[in-house]
Residue frames as qw, qx, qy, qz and C-alpha x, y, z in Angstrom:
[[0.406, 0.350, 0.368, -0.760, 12.29, -9.47, 16.31],
 [0.446, 0.378, 0.789, 0.193, 9.76, -11.15, 14.07],
 [0.057, 0.112, -0.313, -0.941, 8.97, -9.02, 11.01],
 [0.210, 0.545, 0.796, -0.161, 5.20, -8.45, 10.96],
 [0.019, -0.069, 0.316, 0.946, 3.86, -6.37, 8.09],
 [0.372, 0.577, 0.595, -0.419, 0.34, -5.00, 7.66],
 [0.093, -0.023, 0.580, 0.809, -0.80, -4.54, 4.08],
 [0.449, 0.443, 0.398, -0.666, -4.09, -2.87, 3.23],
 [0.700, 0.540, -0.086, -0.460, -6.09, -4.09, 0.25],
 [0.133, -0.538, 0.818, 0.151, -4.03, -7.29, 0.08],
 [0.746, 0.155, 0.610, -0.218, -6.47, -9.75, -1.44],
 [0.742, 0.539, 0.334, 0.217, -5.46, -9.00, -5.04],
 [0.396, 0.881, -0.036, 0.255, -3.13, -7.03, -7.31],
 [0.320, 0.638, -0.468, 0.522, -0.11, -5.24, -5.86],
 [0.528, -0.549, 0.413, -0.499, -1.21, -5.91, -2.28],
 [0.984, -0.061, 0.123, -0.114, -1.42, -9.62, -2.80],
 [0.773, 0.489, -0.243, 0.324, 1.89, -9.74, -4.67],
 [0.030, 0.694, -0.465, 0.549, 3.58, -7.73, -1.94],
 [0.751, -0.434, 0.329, -0.374, 2.22, -10.05, 0.79],
 [0.992, 0.090, 0.040, 0.077, 3.63, -13.09, -0.95],
 [0.564, 0.609, -0.317, 0.458, 7.01, -11.45, -1.74],
 [0.237, -0.676, 0.459, -0.525, 7.42, -10.36, 1.88],
 [0.906, -0.273, 0.236, -0.219, 6.53, -13.83, 3.10],
 [0.895, 0.340, -0.142, 0.253, 9.23, -15.26, 0.85],
 [0.333, 0.616, -0.378, 0.606, 11.64, -12.81, 2.52],
 [0.429, -0.063, -0.739, 0.516, 10.70, -13.95, 6.01],
 [0.251, -0.159, 0.231, -0.927, 7.92, -11.64, 7.04],
 [0.081, 0.462, 0.860, -0.202, 4.67, -12.62, 8.74],
 [0.064, -0.171, -0.356, -0.916, 1.81, -10.70, 7.18],
 [0.210, 0.509, 0.683, -0.480, -1.53, -9.28, 8.29],
 [0.095, 0.216, 0.604, 0.761, -3.79, -8.49, 5.38],
 [0.314, 0.416, 0.447, -0.727, -6.80, -6.21, 5.17],
 [0.048, 0.233, 0.786, 0.570, -9.60, -6.48, 2.66],
 [0.374, 0.095, 0.154, -0.909, -12.92, -4.75, 2.05],
 [0.847, 0.216, 0.086, -0.478, -14.61, -7.49, 0.07],
 [0.750, 0.416, -0.510, -0.061, -13.71, -10.77, -1.74],
 [0.605, -0.591, 0.473, -0.247, -13.11, -12.73, 1.41],
 [0.976, 0.097, 0.183, 0.067, -12.39, -15.95, -0.52],
 [0.596, 0.690, -0.214, 0.349, -9.49, -14.21, -2.25],
 [0.145, -0.763, 0.482, -0.406, -7.90, -13.09, 1.02],
 [0.862, -0.309, 0.361, -0.174, -8.36, -16.53, 2.49],
 [0.908, 0.370, 0.008, 0.198, -6.41, -17.94, -0.47],
 [0.307, 0.772, -0.359, 0.425, -3.59, -15.46, 0.14],
 [0.539, -0.619, 0.461, -0.338, -3.40, -16.42, 3.82],
 [0.967, -0.023, 0.252, -0.027, -3.14, -20.06, 2.75],
 [0.730, 0.582, -0.147, 0.327, -0.35, -19.31, 0.26],
 [0.026, -0.784, 0.454, -0.423, 1.58, -17.45, 2.94],
 [0.766, -0.409, 0.439, -0.229, 1.22, -20.42, 5.33],
 [0.954, 0.264, 0.091, 0.110, 2.46, -22.69, 2.56],
 [0.459, 0.721, -0.304, 0.421, 5.61, -20.49, 2.44],
 [0.672, -0.134, -0.552, 0.474, 6.17, -21.20, 6.11],
 [0.062, 0.165, -0.253, 0.951, 5.09, -17.81, 7.49],
 [0.012, 0.509, 0.764, -0.398, 2.17, -16.82, 9.64],
 [0.064, -0.217, -0.340, -0.913, -0.71, -14.68, 8.28],
 [0.085, 0.512, 0.739, -0.429, -4.01, -13.27, 9.35],
 [0.051, 0.400, 0.466, 0.788, -6.78, -11.27, 7.65],
 [0.026, -0.512, -0.562, 0.649, -8.82, -8.46, 9.17],
 [0.249, 0.683, 0.572, 0.381, -11.66, -6.73, 7.30],
 [0.193, -0.594, -0.134, 0.770, -11.33, -2.98, 6.81],
 [0.370, 0.766, 0.379, 0.364, -12.75, -0.33, 4.53],
 [0.473, -0.196, -0.144, 0.847, -10.15, 2.39, 4.83],
 [0.017, -0.396, -0.315, -0.862, -12.62, 4.91, 3.35],
 [0.542, -0.673, -0.432, -0.259, -14.86, 4.47, 6.40],
 [0.098, 0.589, -0.465, 0.654, -13.38, 6.73, 9.07],
 [0.680, -0.446, 0.246, -0.528, -15.62, 5.22, 11.76],
 [0.985, 0.015, -0.166, -0.036, -14.23, 1.73, 11.03],
 [0.506, 0.572, -0.500, 0.407, -10.60, 2.58, 11.86],
 [0.309, -0.550, 0.559, -0.538, -10.76, 2.70, 15.67],
 [0.896, -0.136, 0.314, -0.283, -12.49, -0.73, 15.95],
 [0.852, 0.440, -0.262, 0.112, -10.06, -2.05, 13.35],
 [0.166, 0.651, -0.588, 0.450, -7.13, -0.91, 15.53],
 [0.631, -0.367, 0.506, -0.459, -8.70, -2.80, 18.48],
 [0.970, 0.175, 0.080, -0.149, -9.20, -5.91, 16.32],
 [0.630, 0.605, -0.422, 0.242, -5.60, -5.67, 15.10],
 [0.169, -0.609, 0.619, -0.466, -4.33, -5.46, 18.66],
 [0.839, -0.159, 0.384, -0.351, -6.29, -8.59, 19.52],
 [0.910, 0.397, -0.116, 0.003, -4.91, -10.46, 16.53],
 [0.362, 0.659, -0.548, 0.368, -1.36, -9.50, 17.47],
 [0.460, -0.475, 0.587, -0.468, -1.98, -10.66, 21.08],
 [0.912, 0.014, 0.287, -0.294, -3.47, -13.98, 19.97],
 [0.917, 0.382, 0.024, 0.108, -1.14, -14.94, 17.19],
 [0.555, 0.567, -0.290, 0.535, 2.09, -13.00, 17.91],
 [0.613, -0.397, -0.482, 0.484, 2.09, -12.78, 21.71],
 [0.159, -0.920, -0.225, 0.280, 1.46, -9.03, 21.56],
 [0.521, -0.173, 0.306, 0.778, 4.41, -8.20, 19.34],
 [0.273, 0.732, 0.111, -0.614, 3.95, -4.95, 17.40],
 [0.728, 0.657, 0.168, 0.101, 3.96, -4.44, 13.68],
 [0.562, -0.388, 0.275, 0.677, 7.32, -3.74, 12.12],
 [0.089, -0.093, 0.471, 0.873, 5.96, -2.30, 8.87],
 [0.428, 0.599, 0.520, -0.432, 2.81, -0.93, 7.26],
 [0.178, 0.026, 0.619, 0.764, 2.07, -0.80, 3.53],
 [0.365, 0.521, 0.356, -0.684, -0.81, 1.58, 2.72],
 [0.161, -0.058, 0.796, 0.581, -1.86, -0.07, -0.50],
 [0.267, 0.580, 0.756, -0.142, -5.68, -0.05, -0.57],
 [0.045, -0.228, 0.277, 0.933, -6.98, 2.06, -3.46],
 [0.445, 0.641, 0.587, -0.215, -9.87, 3.22, -5.53],
 [0.330, -0.003, 0.467, 0.820, -9.64, 4.41, -9.11],
 [0.333, 0.762, 0.379, -0.406, -11.60, 6.93, -11.18],
 [0.428, 0.097, 0.546, 0.714, -11.40, 7.70, -14.92],
 [0.137, 0.872, 0.469, -0.038, -13.03, 11.11, -15.30],
 [0.414, 0.405, 0.075, 0.812, -12.01, 14.47, -16.69],
 [0.052, -0.109, -0.319, 0.940, -12.32, 17.96, -15.14],
 [0.403, -0.074, -0.297, -0.862, -15.59, 18.28, -17.05],
 [0.710, -0.187, -0.565, -0.378, -17.09, 15.03, -15.81],
 [0.400, -0.009, -0.767, 0.502, -15.80, 14.56, -12.25],
 [0.450, -0.683, -0.307, -0.487, -18.57, 14.95, -9.68],
 [0.301, -0.670, 0.420, -0.533, -18.46, 15.64, -5.97],
 [0.930, -0.251, 0.178, -0.203, -19.16, 12.02, -5.01],
 [0.876, 0.341, -0.182, 0.289, -16.14, 10.86, -6.99],
 [0.211, 0.673, -0.398, 0.587, -13.90, 13.40, -5.34],
 [0.593, -0.556, 0.334, -0.477, -15.20, 12.46, -1.91],
 [0.996, -0.057, 0.055, -0.043, -14.66, 8.75, -2.51],
 [0.725, 0.459, -0.282, 0.429, -11.09, 9.24, -3.75],
 [0.071, -0.677, 0.404, -0.611, -10.28, 11.55, -0.82],
 [0.796, -0.435, 0.201, -0.371, -11.78, 9.11, 1.69],
 [0.990, 0.054, -0.021, 0.129, -9.62, 6.25, 0.42],
 [0.735, 0.405, -0.123, 0.529, -6.33, 7.86, -0.58],
 [0.127, 0.573, -0.282, 0.759, -5.99, 10.74, 1.82],
 [0.553, -0.524, 0.230, -0.606, -8.27, 10.58, 4.87],
 [0.978, -0.146, -0.100, -0.107, -8.13, 6.79, 5.16],
 [0.743, 0.301, -0.351, 0.484, -4.34, 6.66, 4.86],
 [0.004, 0.587, -0.340, 0.735, -3.99, 9.52, 7.30],
 [0.682, -0.468, 0.190, -0.529, -6.36, 8.14, 10.00],
 [0.983, -0.038, -0.177, 0.024, -5.03, 4.60, 9.68],
 [0.606, 0.371, -0.379, 0.592, -1.38, 5.64, 9.97],
 [0.227, -0.582, 0.300, -0.721, -2.33, 7.87, 12.89],
 [0.861, -0.356, 0.036, -0.363, -4.06, 4.96, 14.64],
 [0.942, 0.106, -0.233, 0.216, -1.10, 2.65, 14.10],
 [0.501, 0.381, -0.345, 0.696, 1.52, 5.10, 15.36],
 [0.404, -0.705, 0.078, -0.578, -0.43, 6.47, 18.35],
 [0.301, 0.283, -0.800, 0.436, 1.06, 5.51, 21.70],
 [0.522, -0.224, 0.370, -0.735, -2.18, 5.41, 23.68],
 [0.899, -0.005, 0.028, -0.437, -4.21, 2.28, 24.58],
 [0.930, -0.206, 0.296, 0.075, -1.37, -0.03, 25.40],
 [0.429, -0.461, 0.528, 0.570, 1.43, 1.27, 23.17],
 [0.415, 0.562, -0.339, -0.630, 1.83, 1.95, 19.49],
 [0.918, 0.216, 0.304, -0.135, 0.79, -0.84, 17.11],
 [0.718, 0.622, -0.174, 0.259, 3.79, 0.04, 14.89],
 [0.785, -0.432, -0.091, 0.436, 7.11, -0.50, 16.61],
 [0.074, -0.914, 0.284, 0.280, 9.82, 2.13, 16.94],
 [0.272, -0.440, 0.759, 0.396, 12.38, 1.47, 14.23],
 [0.591, 0.390, 0.706, -0.009, 9.62, 0.29, 11.92],
 [0.123, -0.114, 0.513, 0.842, 8.67, 1.44, 8.42],
 [0.471, 0.608, 0.456, -0.448, 5.70, 2.93, 6.57],
 [0.226, -0.002, 0.656, 0.720, 5.24, 2.59, 2.81],
 [0.420, 0.573, 0.304, -0.635, 2.70, 4.74, 1.04],
 [0.530, 0.300, 0.671, 0.422, 1.53, 3.84, -2.43],
 [0.113, 0.601, -0.073, -0.788, 1.76, 6.78, -4.82],
 [0.722, 0.535, 0.436, 0.044, 1.53, 6.90, -8.58],
 [0.495, -0.003, 0.379, 0.782, 3.60, 7.81, -11.58],
 [0.136, 0.742, 0.536, 0.379, 0.68, 10.04, -12.53],
 [0.295, -0.897, -0.125, 0.304, 2.01, 12.75, -10.28],
 [0.391, -0.463, 0.438, 0.664, 4.96, 13.02, -12.72],
 [0.012, 0.010, 0.682, 0.731, 3.36, 12.31, -16.12],
 [0.464, 0.225, 0.226, -0.826, -0.13, 13.03, -17.37],
 [0.028, 0.245, 0.915, 0.321, -2.89, 10.70, -18.55],
 [0.355, -0.170, -0.102, -0.914, -6.05, 12.65, -19.38],
 [0.734, -0.325, -0.416, -0.427, -8.91, 11.48, -17.18],
 [0.750, -0.224, -0.525, 0.334, -6.78, 10.71, -14.14],
 [0.137, 0.580, -0.221, 0.772, -6.43, 14.17, -12.68],
 [0.616, -0.606, 0.039, -0.502, -8.60, 13.61, -9.58],
 [0.963, -0.201, -0.127, 0.129, -6.90, 10.40, -8.68],
 [0.661, 0.322, -0.210, 0.644, -3.44, 11.86, -9.27],
 [0.126, -0.699, 0.134, -0.691, -4.32, 14.91, -7.12],
 [0.811, -0.540, 0.030, -0.223, -5.09, 12.66, -4.15],
 [0.916, -0.022, -0.071, 0.393, -1.77, 10.89, -4.67],
 [0.317, 0.644, -0.170, 0.675, -0.13, 14.28, -4.76],
 [0.528, -0.719, 0.161, -0.423, -1.19, 14.60, -1.10],
 [0.964, -0.220, 0.008, 0.147, 0.68, 11.32, -0.46],
 [0.633, 0.467, -0.178, 0.592, 3.83, 12.98, -1.78],
 [0.137, -0.708, 0.229, -0.654, 3.49, 15.65, 0.92],
 [0.812, -0.505, 0.083, -0.280, 2.56, 13.23, 3.70],
 [0.920, 0.112, -0.204, 0.315, 5.62, 11.09, 2.97],
 [0.404, 0.479, -0.301, 0.719, 7.96, 13.95, 3.78],
 [0.388, -0.608, 0.176, -0.670, 6.04, 15.27, 6.76],
 [0.917, -0.352, -0.018, -0.187, 5.59, 11.88, 8.39],
 [0.820, 0.222, -0.292, 0.440, 9.23, 10.96, 7.79],
 [0.132, 0.531, -0.343, 0.763, 10.17, 14.09, 9.80],
 [0.584, -0.509, 0.147, -0.615, 7.59, 13.58, 12.52],
 [0.968, -0.210, 0.002, -0.138, 8.22, 9.85, 13.02],
 [0.641, 0.541, -0.446, 0.312, 11.93, 9.96, 12.44],
 [0.207, -0.620, 0.547, -0.523, 12.60, 10.54, 16.17],
 [0.826, -0.193, 0.417, -0.326, 11.20, 7.08, 16.75],
 [0.285, -0.359, 0.823, 0.335, 13.38, 5.58, 14.08],
 [0.605, 0.467, 0.635, -0.111, 10.38, 5.00, 11.80],
 [0.164, -0.195, 0.547, 0.798, 11.07, 5.39, 8.09],
 [0.511, 0.615, 0.475, -0.368, 8.38, 6.64, 5.73],
 [0.131, -0.278, 0.629, 0.714, 8.74, 6.23, 1.99],
 [0.675, 0.475, 0.213, -0.523, 6.49, 6.21, -1.03],
 [0.381, -0.047, 0.811, 0.442, 6.52, 3.71, -3.89],
 [0.447, 0.566, 0.061, -0.690, 4.93, 5.19, -7.03],
 [0.592, 0.152, 0.747, 0.262, 4.02, 2.62, -9.70],
 [0.215, 0.261, -0.447, -0.828, 3.66, 3.43, -13.38],
 [0.779, 0.078, -0.221, -0.582, 1.11, 1.51, -15.48],
 [0.190, -0.248, 0.933, -0.178, 0.64, -1.98, -13.97],
 [0.538, -0.049, -0.648, -0.537, -1.40, -4.79, -15.39],
 [0.040, 0.103, 0.869, -0.483, -3.86, -5.63, -12.63],
 [0.036, -0.637, -0.760, -0.124, -7.64, -5.81, -12.16],
 [0.165, -0.727, -0.274, 0.607, -7.37, -2.32, -10.58],
 [0.160, -0.339, 0.390, 0.841, -5.92, -0.86, -13.76],
 [0.612, 0.515, 0.291, -0.524, -8.84, -2.05, -15.87],
 [0.589, 0.619, -0.411, -0.318, -6.68, -3.35, -18.76],
 [0.494, -0.365, 0.789, -0.027, -5.56, -6.71, -17.39],
 [0.626, 0.182, 0.748, 0.126, -5.21, -9.13, -20.30],
 [0.486, 0.840, 0.173, -0.169, -5.62, -6.44, -22.98],
 [0.770, -0.022, 0.285, 0.570, -2.75, -7.02, -25.36],
 [0.336, 0.742, 0.235, 0.531, -3.28, -3.82, -27.29],
 [0.301, -0.927, 0.050, -0.220, -3.01, -1.63, -24.17],
 [0.812, -0.453, 0.222, 0.295, -0.11, -3.67, -22.88],
 [0.704, 0.303, 0.246, 0.594, 1.78, -2.95, -26.11],
 [0.082, 0.888, 0.109, 0.439, 1.07, 0.77, -25.90],
 [0.528, -0.831, 0.169, -0.046, 2.51, 0.96, -22.39],
 [0.859, -0.178, 0.269, 0.398, 5.43, -1.25, -23.32],
 [0.552, 0.590, 0.199, 0.554, 6.30, 1.04, -26.24],
 [0.065, -0.894, 0.038, -0.441, 6.45, 4.01, -23.84],
 [0.743, -0.646, 0.173, 0.000, 8.61, 2.31, -21.27],
 [0.120, 0.783, -0.605, -0.080, 12.41, 2.33, -21.33],
 [0.388, -0.299, 0.870, -0.051, 12.58, -1.35, -20.31],
 [0.314, 0.198, -0.713, -0.595, 10.31, -2.30, -23.24],
 [0.334, -0.303, -0.884, -0.123, 7.44, -4.05, -21.45],
 [0.482, -0.614, -0.104, -0.617, 4.45, -3.37, -19.23],
 [0.047, -0.386, 0.754, -0.530, 4.62, -4.05, -15.52],
 [0.624, -0.335, -0.688, -0.159, 3.10, -6.74, -13.38],
 [0.578, -0.764, -0.015, -0.288, 2.14, -6.57, -9.73],
 [0.905, -0.243, -0.047, 0.345, 5.25, -8.63, -8.93],
 [0.518, 0.460, -0.059, 0.719, 7.46, -5.89, -10.30],
 [0.199, -0.721, 0.098, -0.657, 6.10, -3.38, -7.84],
 [0.853, -0.507, -0.087, -0.088, 5.99, -5.88, -4.99],
 [0.833, 0.050, -0.154, 0.529, 9.72, -6.39, -5.32],
 [0.216, 0.556, -0.130, 0.792, 10.34, -2.65, -5.00],
 [0.571, -0.663, -0.008, -0.484, 8.12, -2.39, -1.91],
 [0.933, -0.309, -0.114, 0.143, 9.91, -5.33, -0.33],
 [0.668, 0.290, -0.157, 0.666, 13.25, -3.74, -1.12],
 [0.103, -0.679, 0.107, -0.719, 12.26, -0.51, 0.65],
 [0.752, -0.566, 0.054, -0.334, 11.39, -2.59, 3.71],
 [0.896, 0.119, -0.329, 0.273, 14.58, -4.60, 3.56],
 [0.643, -0.681, -0.038, 0.348, 17.20, -4.24, 6.32],
 [0.602, 0.041, 0.242, 0.760, 19.62, -2.92, 3.71],
 [0.098, 0.619, 0.333, 0.705, 17.41, 0.17, 3.22],
 [0.444, -0.664, -0.505, 0.328, 17.37, 1.42, 6.83],
 [0.283, -0.412, -0.025, 0.866, 18.95, 4.78, 5.83],
 [0.009, -0.254, -0.566, -0.784, 16.28, 5.55, 3.27],
 [0.005, 0.634, 0.673, -0.381, 13.36, 7.77, 4.35],
 [0.170, 0.725, 0.149, -0.651, 11.20, 10.61, 2.96],
 [0.087, -0.298, 0.675, 0.669, 11.72, 9.33, -0.59],
 [0.750, 0.435, 0.163, -0.472, 9.42, 8.94, -3.57],
 [0.317, -0.296, 0.838, 0.332, 10.63, 5.84, -5.39],
 [0.673, 0.410, -0.084, -0.610, 9.06, 5.47, -8.80],
 [0.480, -0.094, 0.863, 0.126, 8.60, 1.92, -10.01],
 [0.592, 0.631, 0.137, -0.482, 7.69, 2.54, -13.66],
 [0.801, 0.148, 0.455, 0.360, 10.40, 0.82, -15.67],
 [0.254, -0.273, 0.313, 0.874, 11.29, 4.22, -17.09],
 [0.267, 0.667, 0.675, 0.169, 7.83, 5.11, -18.40],
 [0.192, 0.917, 0.248, 0.247, 7.69, 8.42, -20.29],
 [0.628, -0.395, -0.029, 0.669, 11.19, 9.55, -19.49]]
């Protein structure tokens, strides 16, 4: 069976790095993006240059109404480019950050974080694993990876709302592993520590990089490629007995 992995938010950062790493390991990839279409086109071209097939489908995971038509569009893409073969893996990577404290977090911020990291992940995974409308888009024996965060273990002031939403991901990982296990679908969480990407807001900042490196057992800050390798490892055929796990990819940050 051809390995076909869907990655949300794959036009940059961890999503992009994961798409390229999986392509190197023999996966075809379907990428979603909310904006920056030129970036996702470049990733599709890079995957093609690696000898794998790729497609991009626009999706804002925070928009609940967008998920059913996305599922229809995804089914069409699979029919057109992969002869109707199902996905073999899903990486729920799309994210939205917030840097506010208890005193400064407003309702709109909470709603936006919830829509992206909890409701969006829930409804998308539901749509991909539902068996109606011509069969499930994710194959039995497949895998789901949820992106968590090291912030559910250690504390950075100003990240409580974001971390709380990722705390829900901790719970969903175990519940979905149990519910989908009868279909042979594995569900795991990869929880990055500090990673130098545009999402983090400190990309290229040497001072911040040094602070995180000093707090990390391996003595450096992380790149998106570091986390991509862990995600790819979780999806590897050698990890088929691993499910319901939170796998922290932090290099030993704040042990």
